[in-house]
ROSE-4610 file (N, C-alpha, C; in Angstrom, 1 decimal, always signed):
// ROSE-4610
residu = [X/X/X/X/X/X/X/X/X/X/X/X/X/X/X/X/X/X/X/X/X/X/X/X/X/X/X/X/X/X/X/X/X/X/X/X/X/X/X/X/X/X/X/X/X/X/X/X/X/X/X/X/X/X/X/X/X/X/X/X/X/X/X/X/X/X/X/X/X/X/X/X/X/X/X/X/X/X/X/X/X/X/X/X/X/X/X/X/X/X/X/X/X/X/X/X/X/X/X/X/X/X/X/X/X/X/X/X/X/X/X/X/X/X/X/X/X/X/X/X/X/X/X/X/X/X/X/X/X/X/X/X/X/X/X/X/X/X/X/X/X/X/X/X/X/X/X/X/X/X/X/X/X/X/X/X/X/X/X/X/X/X/X/X/X/X/X/X/X/X/X/X/X/X/X/X/X/X/X/X/X/X/X/X/X/X/X/X/X/X/X/X/X/X/X/X/X/X/X/X/X/X/X/X/X/X/X/X/X/X/X/X/X/X/X/X/X/X/X/X/X/X/X/X/X/X/X/X/X/X/X/X/X/X/X/X/X/X/X/X/X/X/X/X/X/X/X/X/X/X/X/X/X/X/X/X/X/X/X/X/X/X/X/X/X/X/X/X/X/X/X/X/X/X/X/X/X/X/X/X/X/X/X/X/X/X/X/X/X/X/X/X/X/X/X/X/X/X/X/X/X/X/X/X/X/X/X/X/X/X/X/X/X/X/X/X/X/X/X/X/X/X/X/X/X/X/X/X/X/X/X/X/X/X/X/X/X/X/X/X/X/X/X/X/X/X/X/X/X/X/X/X/X/X/X/X/X/X/X/X/X/X/X/X/X/X/X/X/X/X/X/X/X/X/X/X/X/X/X/X/X/X/X/X/X/X/X/X/X/X/X/X/X/X/X/X/X/X/X/X/X/X/X/X/X/X/X/X/X/X/X/X/X/X/X/X/X/X/X/X/X/X/X/X/X/X/X/X/X/X/X/X/X/X/X/X/X/X/X/X/X/X/X/X/X/X/X/X/X/X/X/X/X/X/X/X/X/X/X/X/X/X/X/X/X/X/X/X/X/X/X/X/X/X/X/X/X/X/X/X/X/X/X/X/X/X/X/X/X/X/X/X/X/X/X/X/X/X/X/X/X/X/X/X/X/X/X/X/X/X/X/X/X/X/X/X/X/X/X/X/X/X/X/X/X/X/X/X/X/X/X/X/X/X/X/X/X/X/X/X/X/X/X/X/X/X/X/X/X/X/X/X/X/X/X/X/X/X/X/X/X/X/X/X/X/X/X/X/X/X/X/X/X/X/X/X/X/X/X/X/X/X/X/X/X/X/X/X/X/X/X/X/X/X/X/X/X/X/X/X/X/X/X/X/X/X/X/X/X/X/X/X/X/X/X/X/X/X/X/X/X/X/X/X]
num = [1/1/1/2/2/2/3/3/3/4/4/4/5/5/5/6/6/6/7/7/7/8/8/8/9/9/9/10/10/10/11/11/11/12/12/12/13/13/13/14/14/14/15/15/15/16/16/16/17/17/17/18/18/18/19/19/19/20/20/20/21/21/21/22/22/22/23/23/23/24/24/24/25/25/25/26/26/26/27/27/27/28/28/28/29/29/29/30/30/30/31/31/31/32/32/32/33/33/33/34/34/34/35/35/35/36/36/36/37/37/37/38/38/38/39/39/39/40/40/40/41/41/41/42/42/42/43/43/43/44/44/44/45/45/45/46/46/46/47/47/47/48/48/48/49/49/49/50/50/50/51/51/51/52/52/52/53/53/53/54/54/54/55/55/55/56/56/56/57/57/57/58/58/58/59/59/59/60/60/60/61/61/61/62/62/62/63/63/63/64/64/64/65/65/65/66/66/66/67/67/67/68/68/68/69/69/69/70/70/70/71/71/71/72/72/72/73/73/73/74/74/74/75/75/75/76/76/76/77/77/77/78/78/78/79/79/79/80/80/80/81/81/81/82/82/82/83/83/83/84/84/84/85/85/85/86/86/86/87/87/87/88/88/88/89/89/89/90/90/90/91/91/91/92/92/92/93/93/93/94/94/94/95/95/95/96/96/96/97/97/97/98/98/98/99/99/99/100/100/100/101/101/101/102/102/102/103/103/103/104/104/104/105/105/105/106/106/106/107/107/107/108/108/108/109/109/109/110/110/110/111/111/111/112/112/112/113/113/113/114/114/114/115/115/115/116/116/116/117/117/117/118/118/118/119/119/119/120/120/120/121/121/121/122/122/122/123/123/123/124/124/124/125/125/125/126/126/126/127/127/127/128/128/128/129/129/129/130/130/130/131/131/131/132/132/132/133/133/133/134/134/134/135/135/135/136/136/136/137/137/137/138/138/138/139/139/139/140/140/140/141/141/141/142/142/142/143/143/143/144/144/144/145/145/145/146/146/146/147/147/147/148/148/148/149/149/149/150/150/150/151/151/151/152/152/152/153/153/153/154/154/154/155/155/155/156/156/156/157/157/157/158/158/158/159/159/159/160/160/160/161/161/161/162/162/162/163/163/163/164/164/164/165/165/165/166/166/166/167/167/167/168/168/168/169/169/169/170/170/170/171/171/171/172/172/172/173/173/173/174/174/174/175/175/175/176/176/176/177/177/177/178/178/178/179/179/179/180/180/180/181/181/181/182/182/182/183/183/183/184/184/184/185/185/185/186/186/186/187/187/187/188/188/188/189/189/189/190/190/190/191/191/191/192/192/192/193/193/193/194/194/194/195/195/195/196/196/196/197/197/197/198/198/198/199/199/199/200/200/200/201/201/201/202/202/202/203/203/203/204/204/204/205/205/205/206/206/206/207/207/207/208/208/208]
x = [-2.2/-1.2/-0.4/-0.4/+0.5/+1.9/+2.9/+4.2/+4.1/+3.3/+3.3/+2.8/+1.7/+1.2/+2.1/+2.8/+3.9/+4.8/+5.3/+6.4/+6.0/+4.8/+4.2/+4.2/+3.8/+3.7/+5.1/+6.0/+7.4/+8.1/+8.0/+8.7/+8.2/+6.8/+6.3/+6.8/+6.9/+7.3/+8.9/+9.7/+11.0/+11.2/+10.4/+10.4/+9.9/+8.9/+8.4/+9.4/+10.0/+11.0/+12.1/+12.5/+13.6/+13.4/+12.1/+11.7/+11.4/+11.5/+11.2/+9.6/+8.8/+7.3/+6.9/+7.1/+6.7/+5.4/+4.5/+3.0/+2.7/+3.2/+3.1/+3.8/+4.7/+5.4/+4.6/+3.9/+3.2/+1.9/+1.4/+0.3/+0.5/+1.8/+2.1/+2.0/+1.9/+1.9/+0.5/+0.2/-1.0/-1.2/-2.4/-2.4/-1.8/-2.0/-1.4/-0.1/+0.8/+2.0/+2.7/+3.5/+4.5/+5.9/+6.4/+7.8/+8.8/+9.8/+10.8/+12.1/+12.7/+14.2/+15.1/+14.6/+15.4/+14.4/+14.3/+13.3/+13.6/+12.6/+12.7/+12.4/+12.2/+11.8/+10.3/+9.8/+8.5/+7.6/+6.5/+5.7/+6.5/+7.8/+8.4/+8.8/+8.0/+8.2/+9.5/+10.0/+11.0/+12.4/+12.5/+13.5/+14.5/+15.8/+16.7/+16.9/+16.9/+17.0/+18.4/+18.3/+19.4/+19.8/+19.3/+19.8/+18.9/+17.6/+16.7/+17.1/+17.7/+18.2/+19.3/+20.0/+21.2/+20.7/+20.1/+19.7/+18.1/+17.5/+16.2/+15.1/+15.5/+14.4/+14.4/+15.3/+15.2/+14.2/+13.4/+12.4/+11.7/+10.5/+9.6/+8.2/+7.7/+6.5/+5.3/+4.2/+2.9/+2.0/+2.1/+1.1/+1.8/+1.1/+1.5/+2.0/+1.2/+1.4/+2.8/+3.2/+4.3/+5.5/+5.3/+6.4/+6.7/+5.6/+5.7/+6.6/+6.5/+6.9/+8.5/+9.0/+10.4/+11.2/+10.4/+11.0/+11.7/+11.0/+11.5/+13.0/+13.0/+14.3/+15.3/+15.0/+15.9/+16.5/+15.6/+16.0/+16.9/+16.5/+17.2/+18.5/+18.8/+20.1/+21.1/+20.7/+21.7/+21.5/+22.5/+22.5/+22.8/+21.8/+22.0/+22.9/+24.0/+25.1/+24.7/+24.3/+24.0/+23.0/+22.1/+21.2/+20.7/+21.1/+20.7/+20.2/+19.4/+19.1/+20.0/+20.6/+21.6/+20.9/+19.8/+19.1/+17.8/+16.8/+15.4/+14.9/+14.3/+13.9/+12.4/+11.6/+10.0/+9.6/+8.8/+8.1/+6.6/+5.8/+4.3/+4.1/+3.7/+3.4/+4.6/+5.7/+6.9/+8.0/+8.9/+10.0/+11.2/+12.4/+13.6/+14.4/+14.8/+15.6/+17.0/+18.1/+19.4/+19.7/+20.1/+20.3/+21.7/+22.1/+23.3/+23.1/+23.6/+23.4/+24.7/+25.1/+26.1/+25.4/+25.8/+25.1/+26.1/+25.8/+26.7/+25.8/+26.4/+25.6/+26.0/+25.0/+25.2/+26.0/+25.6/+26.2/+27.6/+28.1/+29.4/+30.3/+29.7/+30.5/+31.0/+30.6/+31.0/+30.2/+30.8/+30.0/+30.0/+28.8/+28.7/+28.4/+28.7/+28.6/+28.1/+26.8/+26.4/+25.6/+25.5/+24.7/+23.6/+22.4/+21.4/+20.2/+19.5/+18.4/+17.1/+16.0/+14.8/+13.7/+12.9/+11.8/+10.5/+9.8/+8.5/+7.5/+6.3/+5.1/+4.0/+3.3/+2.2/+0.9/-0.2/-1.6/-2.5/-3.4/-4.4/-3.8/-2.8/-2.2/-1.4/-1.1/-0.3/+0.8/+1.8/+2.8/+2.4/+2.3/+1.8/+3.1/+4.1/+5.4/+6.6/+7.4/+8.9/+9.8/+10.6/+11.6/+13.0/+13.8/+15.2/+16.2/+17.2/+18.1/+19.5/+20.2/+21.5/+22.4/+23.6/+24.6/+24.6/+24.2/+24.0/+25.4/+26.4/+27.6/+28.1/+28.3/+28.7/+27.8/+26.7/+25.7/+25.8/+25.9/+26.2/+27.5/+28.5/+29.8/+29.8/+28.9/+29.0/+28.1/+27.1/+26.4/+27.1/+27.9/+28.7/+30.1/+30.7/+31.8/+33.0/+33.9/+35.0/+34.4/+33.7/+33.0/+34.0/+35.0/+35.8/+36.5/+37.0/+37.7/+36.5/+35.4/+34.3/+33.8/+33.6/+33.2/+34.2/+35.5/+36.4/+36.5/+36.3/+36.3/+35.1/+33.8/+32.7/+32.7/+33.3/+33.5/+34.3/+35.5/+36.4/+35.7/+34.7/+34.2/+32.8/+32.5/+31.4/+30.0/+30.0/+28.9/+28.0/+27.2/+26.3/+25.3/+24.8/+23.9/+24.7/+25.9/+26.6/+27.0/+27.5/+27.8/+26.7/+25.5/+24.2/+24.0/+24.1/+24.0/+24.9/+26.0/+27.1/+26.9/+26.5/+26.3/+25.1/+24.0/+22.8/+23.2/+24.3/+24.8/+25.9/+26.2/+27.1/+28.3/+28.5/+29.8/+30.0/+31.1/+31.3/+31.3/+30.5/+30.5/+31.7/+32.5/+33.7/+35.0/+34.8/+35.8/+37.1/+38.4/+39.5/+40.3/+40.6/+41.6/+42.9/+43.4/+44.8/+45.9/+45.8/+46.8/+46.9/+45.8/+45.8/+45.6/+45.0/+44.6/+43.4/+42.6/+41.5/+40.2/+39.2/+37.9/+37.3/+36.3/+35.7/+34.8/+34.4/+33.7/+34.7/+35.9/+36.8/+37.2/+37.3/+37.7/+36.6/+35.3/+34.1/+34.2/+34.4/+34.3/+35.3/+36.6/+37.8/+37.7/+36.9/+36.7/+35.5/+34.7/+33.4/+32.4/+32.4/+31.4/+30.2/+29.4/+28.6/+27.5/+27.0/+25.9/+26.4/+27.6/+28.2/+28.4/+28.9/+29.2/+27.8/+26.7/+25.4/+24.9/+25.1/+24.8/+25.7/+26.8/+27.8/+27.3/+26.9/+26.6/+25.2/+24.3/+23.0/+23.3/+24.4/+24.6/+25.5/+25.7/+26.3/+28.0/+28.4/+29.8/+30.1/+31.3/+31.7/+32.2/+32.0/+32.5/+34.0/+34.5/+36.1/+36.6]
y = [+26.1/+27.1/+26.5/+26.7/+26.1/+26.8/+26.0/+26.6/+27.8/+27.8/+28.9/+30.3/+30.0/+31.1/+31.7/+30.7/+31.1/+32.0/+31.6/+32.3/+33.6/+33.6/+35.1/+36.0/+35.6/+36.5/+37.0/+36.0/+36.2/+37.1/+36.7/+37.7/+39.0/+39.1/+40.4/+41.3/+40.7/+41.2/+41.7/+41.0/+41.5/+42.5/+42.3/+43.3/+44.6/+44.7/+46.0/+46.6/+45.8/+46.5/+47.0/+46.2/+46.5/+47.9/+48.1/+49.3/+50.5/+50.2/+51.3/+51.5/+50.6/+50.7/+50.1/+50.9/+50.5/+50.0/+50.7/+50.3/+49.0/+48.8/+47.5/+46.4/+46.6/+45.5/+45.3/+46.1/+46.0/+45.3/+45.4/+44.7/+43.2/+42.9/+41.4/+40.6/+41.5/+40.9/+40.8/+39.8/+39.5/+40.5/+40.8/+41.7/+41.0/+39.7/+39.0/+38.3/+38.8/+38.1/+38.1/+36.9/+36.7/+37.0/+38.0/+38.5/+38.2/+37.3/+37.0/+37.5/+38.5/+38.7/+38.4/+38.2/+37.8/+37.0/+35.7/+35.0/+35.4/+35.6/+35.9/+34.7/+35.0/+33.7/+33.7/+32.6/+32.3/+33.2/+34.0/+34.9/+36.2/+36.4/+37.7/+38.3/+39.4/+39.9/+40.8/+41.0/+42.0/+41.3/+40.0/+39.3/+39.0/+38.7/+38.3/+39.5/+39.4/+40.6/+41.4/+42.7/+43.6/+43.7/+42.7/+42.9/+43.9/+43.9/+44.8/+46.2/+46.4/+47.8/+48.2/+47.4/+47.7/+47.9/+46.7/+46.7/+47.0/+48.2/+48.5/+47.9/+47.1/+46.5/+45.0/+44.6/+43.1/+42.8/+41.8/+41.4/+40.4/+40.1/+39.0/+39.8/+40.0/+40.8/+40.2/+40.4/+39.5/+40.0/+41.3/+41.8/+42.9/+43.2/+44.0/+45.5/+46.0/+47.2/+47.3/+46.2/+46.1/+46.0/+45.3/+45.2/+46.5/+47.3/+48.5/+49.5/+49.3/+50.4/+50.1/+48.9/+48.6/+49.3/+49.7/+50.1/+51.6/+52.3/+53.6/+53.7/+52.9/+52.8/+52.3/+51.2/+50.5/+51.7/+52.5/+53.5/+54.5/+55.0/+56.0/+55.6/+54.3/+53.9/+53.5/+53.0/+52.6/+52.9/+52.8/+53.2/+51.8/+51.2/+49.9/+50.2/+49.5/+49.7/+48.5/+47.4/+46.2/+45.3/+44.9/+43.8/+43.0/+41.8/+40.8/+39.5/+38.8/+37.5/+36.7/+35.7/+34.7/+33.4/+33.1/+31.8/+31.8/+31.2/+31.0/+29.8/+29.1/+27.6/+27.7/+27.1/+27.0/+25.6/+25.4/+24.1/+24.3/+24.0/+24.1/+25.7/+25.8/+27.3/+27.9/+27.5/+28.0/+28.3/+29.2/+29.7/+29.9/+29.7/+29.9/+30.7/+31.9/+32.9/+33.0/+32.9/+33.2/+34.5/+35.5/+37.0/+37.4/+38.4/+39.2/+40.6/+41.1/+42.6/+43.2/+44.4/+45.2/+46.6/+47.1/+48.3/+49.1/+50.4/+51.2/+51.8/+51.7/+52.2/+53.8/+54.6/+56.1/+56.7/+56.2/+56.8/+56.4/+55.4/+54.9/+54.9/+55.0/+54.8/+53.4/+52.4/+51.1/+50.3/+49.3/+48.7/+47.2/+46.6/+45.2/+44.5/+43.2/+42.5/+41.1/+40.7/+39.5/+38.7/+37.4/+36.5/+35.9/+35.8/+35.2/+34.5/+33.8/+33.0/+33.6/+33.7/+34.0/+33.0/+32.6/+31.5/+32.3/+32.1/+32.5/+31.5/+31.9/+31.0/+31.8/+31.4/+32.1/+31.5/+32.2/+31.6/+32.6/+32.3/+33.2/+34.3/+34.2/+35.3/+36.3/+36.0/+36.9/+36.2/+36.9/+36.4/+36.3/+35.1/+35.0/+34.8/+34.5/+34.1/+34.6/+35.3/+35.7/+35.5/+34.6/+34.4/+34.3/+35.1/+35.3/+34.5/+34.0/+33.2/+33.9/+34.3/+35.2/+35.2/+35.5/+35.7/+37.2/+37.7/+39.2/+39.8/+39.1/+39.6/+40.8/+40.6/+41.8/+43.0/+42.9/+43.9/+44.7/+43.9/+44.6/+45.3/+44.7/+45.4/+46.7/+46.7/+47.9/+49.1/+48.5/+49.6/+50.2/+49.3/+49.9/+50.6/+50.1/+50.7/+50.5/+51.5/+51.5/+52.3/+51.8/+52.5/+53.2/+52.7/+53.4/+54.8/+54.5/+55.8/+56.8/+56.3/+57.3/+58.0/+57.3/+57.9/+59.0/+58.7/+59.6/+60.9/+60.6/+61.8/+62.6/+62.0/+62.7/+63.5/+63.1/+63.7/+65.0/+64.8/+65.9/+67.0/+66.6/+67.6/+68.1/+67.6/+68.1/+67.8/+66.7/+66.2/+65.4/+65.8/+65.0/+64.1/+64.5/+63.7/+62.4/+62.6/+61.4/+60.6/+61.1/+60.4/+59.5/+60.2/+59.5/+58.3/+58.5/+57.3/+56.3/+56.7/+55.5/+54.7/+55.5/+54.7/+53.8/+54.2/+53.4/+52.1/+52.1/+51.1/+50.4/+50.6/+49.5/+50.2/+51.6/+52.2/+52.1/+52.2/+52.2/+53.5/+53.9/+55.1/+55.6/+54.6/+54.8/+54.6/+54.8/+54.6/+55.4/+54.9/+55.6/+55.9/+57.1/+57.5/+57.0/+56.1/+55.7/+56.5/+57.7/+58.8/+59.4/+60.0/+60.8/+60.1/+59.0/+58.2/+58.6/+59.7/+60.1/+59.4/+59.5/+58.8/+60.0/+59.5/+60.4/+61.4/+61.0/+62.0/+63.1/+62.7/+63.7/+64.6/+63.9/+64.7/+65.9/+65.4/+66.3/+67.4/+67.0/+68.1/+69.1/+68.6/+69.6/+70.4/+69.9/+70.7/+71.6/+71.5/+72.4/+71.8/+70.7/+70.1/+69.5/+70.5/+70.0/+69.0/+69.3/+68.4/+66.9/+67.0/+65.6/+64.9/+65.6/+65.0/+64.6/+65.3/+65.0/+63.7/+63.4/+62.3/+61.1/+61.2/+60.2/+59.8/+60.7/+60.5/+59.6/+60.0/+59.4/+57.9/+57.7/+56.3/+55.5/+56.1/+55.3/+55.7/+56.7/+57.2/+57.6/+57.1/+57.4/+58.7/+59.3/+60.7/+60.6/+61.7/+61.8/+62.4]
z = [+41.6/+40.8/+40.0/+38.7/+37.8/+37.8/+37.3/+37.2/+36.2/+35.2/+34.2/+35.1/+35.8/+36.7/+37.6/+38.3/+39.3/+38.6/+37.5/+36.8/+36.4/+35.8/+35.5/+36.6/+37.8/+39.0/+39.5/+39.6/+40.1/+39.2/+37.9/+36.9/+36.8/+36.9/+36.9/+38.2/+39.2/+40.3/+40.2/+39.7/+39.4/+38.3/+37.2/+36.2/+36.7/+37.5/+38.1/+38.9/+39.7/+40.6/+39.8/+38.7/+37.8/+37.1/+36.7/+35.9/+36.9/+38.3/+39.2/+39.3/+38.9/+39.2/+40.3/+41.4/+42.8/+43.0/+42.4/+42.6/+41.9/+40.9/+40.1/+40.9/+41.4/+42.2/+43.3/+44.1/+45.3/+44.9/+43.7/+43.2/+43.1/+43.1/+42.9/+44.4/+45.5/+46.7/+47.4/+48.0/+48.7/+49.8/+50.3/+51.4/+52.7/+52.9/+54.0/+53.7/+52.9/+52.5/+53.9/+54.0/+55.0/+54.4/+54.8/+54.3/+55.3/+55.1/+56.1/+55.6/+56.1/+55.9/+56.9/+58.1/+59.2/+60.1/+60.2/+61.0/+62.5/+63.3/+64.6/+65.4/+66.8/+67.8/+67.6/+67.7/+67.8/+68.6/+68.1/+68.9/+69.3/+68.7/+68.9/+67.6/+67.1/+65.7/+65.8/+64.6/+64.4/+64.1/+63.8/+63.4/+64.5/+64.2/+65.1/+66.1/+67.3/+68.3/+67.9/+67.8/+67.5/+66.1/+65.2/+63.7/+63.1/+63.4/+62.6/+63.1/+64.2/+64.7/+63.9/+63.3/+62.4/+61.0/+60.5/+59.1/+59.1/+58.9/+59.3/+58.4/+57.4/+56.6/+56.9/+57.9/+58.3/+59.4/+59.1/+60.1/+59.5/+60.4/+60.0/+59.9/+58.6/+58.4/+58.0/+58.6/+58.4/+57.4/+56.8/+55.8/+54.8/+53.8/+52.8/+53.3/+54.2/+54.8/+55.5/+56.3/+56.9/+56.1/+54.9/+53.9/+53.2/+52.8/+52.1/+53.0/+54.3/+55.2/+55.3/+54.9/+54.8/+53.6/+52.5/+51.3/+51.5/+52.4/+52.6/+53.3/+54.4/+55.1/+54.1/+53.3/+52.3/+51.4/+50.8/+49.8/+50.5/+51.7/+52.5/+52.9/+53.4/+53.9/+52.9/+51.7/+50.8/+49.4/+48.6/+47.2/+46.5/+45.7/+45.1/+43.8/+43.8/+42.6/+41.7/+42.1/+41.2/+41.7/+40.9/+41.5/+40.3/+40.4/+39.2/+39.6/+38.9/+39.2/+38.5/+39.3/+38.7/+38.1/+38.9/+38.6/+39.1/+38.4/+38.9/+38.6/+39.5/+39.5/+40.0/+39.2/+39.5/+39.7/+40.7/+40.8/+41.4/+40.6/+41.1/+41.5/+42.8/+43.2/+43.9/+43.7/+44.5/+43.5/+43.8/+43.1/+44.1/+43.6/+44.3/+43.4/+43.8/+43.1/+43.6/+43.0/+43.4/+42.9/+43.7/+43.3/+43.9/+43.1/+43.6/+43.7/+44.8/+45.1/+45.6/+45.0/+45.4/+45.9/+47.1/+47.4/+48.4/+48.4/+49.3/+50.4/+51.6/+52.8/+52.7/+52.7/+52.7/+53.9/+55.0/+56.3/+56.5/+55.9/+56.1/+54.9/+53.7/+52.5/+52.2/+53.0/+53.0/+51.8/+51.2/+50.1/+50.5/+50.4/+50.6/+49.3/+49.1/+48.0/+48.3/+48.1/+48.5/+47.5/+47.6/+46.9/+47.9/+47.6/+48.4/+47.7/+48.5/+47.9/+48.4/+47.4/+48.1/+47.6/+48.5/+48.2/+48.1/+47.0/+46.8/+46.8/+47.3/+47.2/+46.6/+45.6/+44.9/+45.1/+45.3/+45.4/+44.9/+44.1/+43.5/+42.9/+42.1/+41.4/+42.2/+43.5/+44.4/+45.1/+45.4/+46.2/+47.6/+48.2/+49.7/+50.6/+50.0/+50.9/+50.3/+50.9/+50.4/+51.7/+51.5/+52.5/+52.0/+52.6/+52.1/+53.0/+52.4/+53.0/+52.7/+53.7/+53.4/+54.6/+54.3/+55.4/+55.5/+56.7/+57.0/+57.5/+57.7/+58.3/+57.5/+56.1/+55.3/+55.3/+55.5/+55.5/+56.8/+58.0/+59.3/+59.2/+58.7/+58.6/+57.9/+56.8/+55.9/+56.7/+57.3/+58.2/+59.3/+59.9/+61.0/+60.6/+59.6/+59.1/+60.1/+60.3/+61.3/+62.5/+63.3/+64.4/+65.3/+65.9/+66.7/+66.1/+64.9/+64.2/+64.0/+63.4/+63.1/+64.3/+65.5/+66.7/+67.1/+67.1/+67.5/+66.6/+65.3/+64.3/+64.5/+64.8/+65.0/+66.2/+67.2/+68.6/+68.4/+67.7/+67.4/+66.6/+65.7/+64.8/+65.4/+66.8/+67.3/+66.8/+66.1/+65.2/+66.2/+66.9/+67.9/+67.2/+66.1/+65.3/+64.9/+64.4/+63.9/+65.1/+66.2/+67.4/+67.9/+67.9/+68.3/+67.4/+66.0/+65.1/+65.3/+65.5/+65.8/+67.0/+68.2/+69.3/+69.2/+68.4/+68.2/+67.4/+66.7/+65.8/+66.3/+67.7/+68.3/+68.8/+68.5/+69.0/+70.5/+71.0/+72.6/+73.0/+74.0/+74.4/+75.3/+75.7/+76.3/+75.6/+74.4/+73.4/+73.7/+73.7/+74.0/+72.7/+72.5/+71.4/+71.7/+70.8/+71.0/+70.9/+70.1/+70.2/+71.3/+72.0/+73.2/+74.5/+74.4/+75.7/+76.3/+75.8/+76.2/+75.8/+76.7/+76.2/+75.4/+74.6/+73.6/+74.5/+75.7/+76.5/+77.0/+77.5/+77.8/+76.7/+75.4/+74.3/+74.1/+74.2/+73.9/+74.9/+76.3/+77.2/+77.0/+76.8/+76.4/+75.3/+74.2/+73.2/+73.3/+74.3/+74.5/+73.6/+73.3/+72.6/+73.5/+74.0/+75.1/+74.5/+73.3/+72.8/+72.6/+72.2/+71.8/+73.4/+74.5/+75.7/+76.3/+76.0/+76.6/+75.9/+74.6/+74.0/+74.4/+74.7/+75.3/+76.7/+77.6/+78.8/+78.8/+78.1/+77.9/+77.5/+76.7/+76.3/+77.3/+78.4/+79.4/+79.6/+78.9/+78.9/+80.5/+81.0/+82.4/+82.6/+83.7/+84.0/+84.0/+83.6/+83.6/+84.8]
C-alpha cells in the first residue's frame, strides 16, 4: 500500500465523518477492522474493566459491526462542540492523526476538552486498524460530573431514573447529605419517594 493510497483512504474517512455521511465513512472500514479505544487485558474484550461502563464507546472491537454499534451511544451521550485534525503524518500503509475534541455530556452538562492521537493502518483500500491513544480522565470526569451533589438532588426530586443512572456511574448508595446528616435512603423514605428508595436498596444502601 503506497502512501498516496493510505492518505486517500484516511482523508476520505475524515471527510465523510465531517460531512455527516455515515454510510460513506463506514465504507472506509474493513469488515474485520480492529478498533481499539481502550485496550483490555488479553483475551478479555471490552477494554479496561469499568471504563467501558462509564464511556460506552470505549473498548476493544474486532469487526465493523461491533464498531458501528458504538456510534449510537456516542451520539446519544454527548454533543460534539468542536472536532479538528491538528496534524496528520503518513508512512507507507500507516497514518498518525493528532486530533482535538470538545464535547458536552448531555446527562451532566459537563464539557471535556482533549487532544489525542489515532493510529491507522490501511490494506486493500480499507482501514484495518484504528487505535486511539488518549488520557481518559477528563472524559470520565465529564460523564460523572459532581456525583454526590447530583445524587442528593435527584433523591430530593424523587427522580428514580436519574438516581439509577448516577449509581451505575459510580455514585455512593450510602451518600450522606452534609446539610441534614441524613443518608440518601433516609431522605427518600422520609419524602415518600418509594421508587428512589427501592433503587438505592438494590444498589446496597444500608437500612436506616
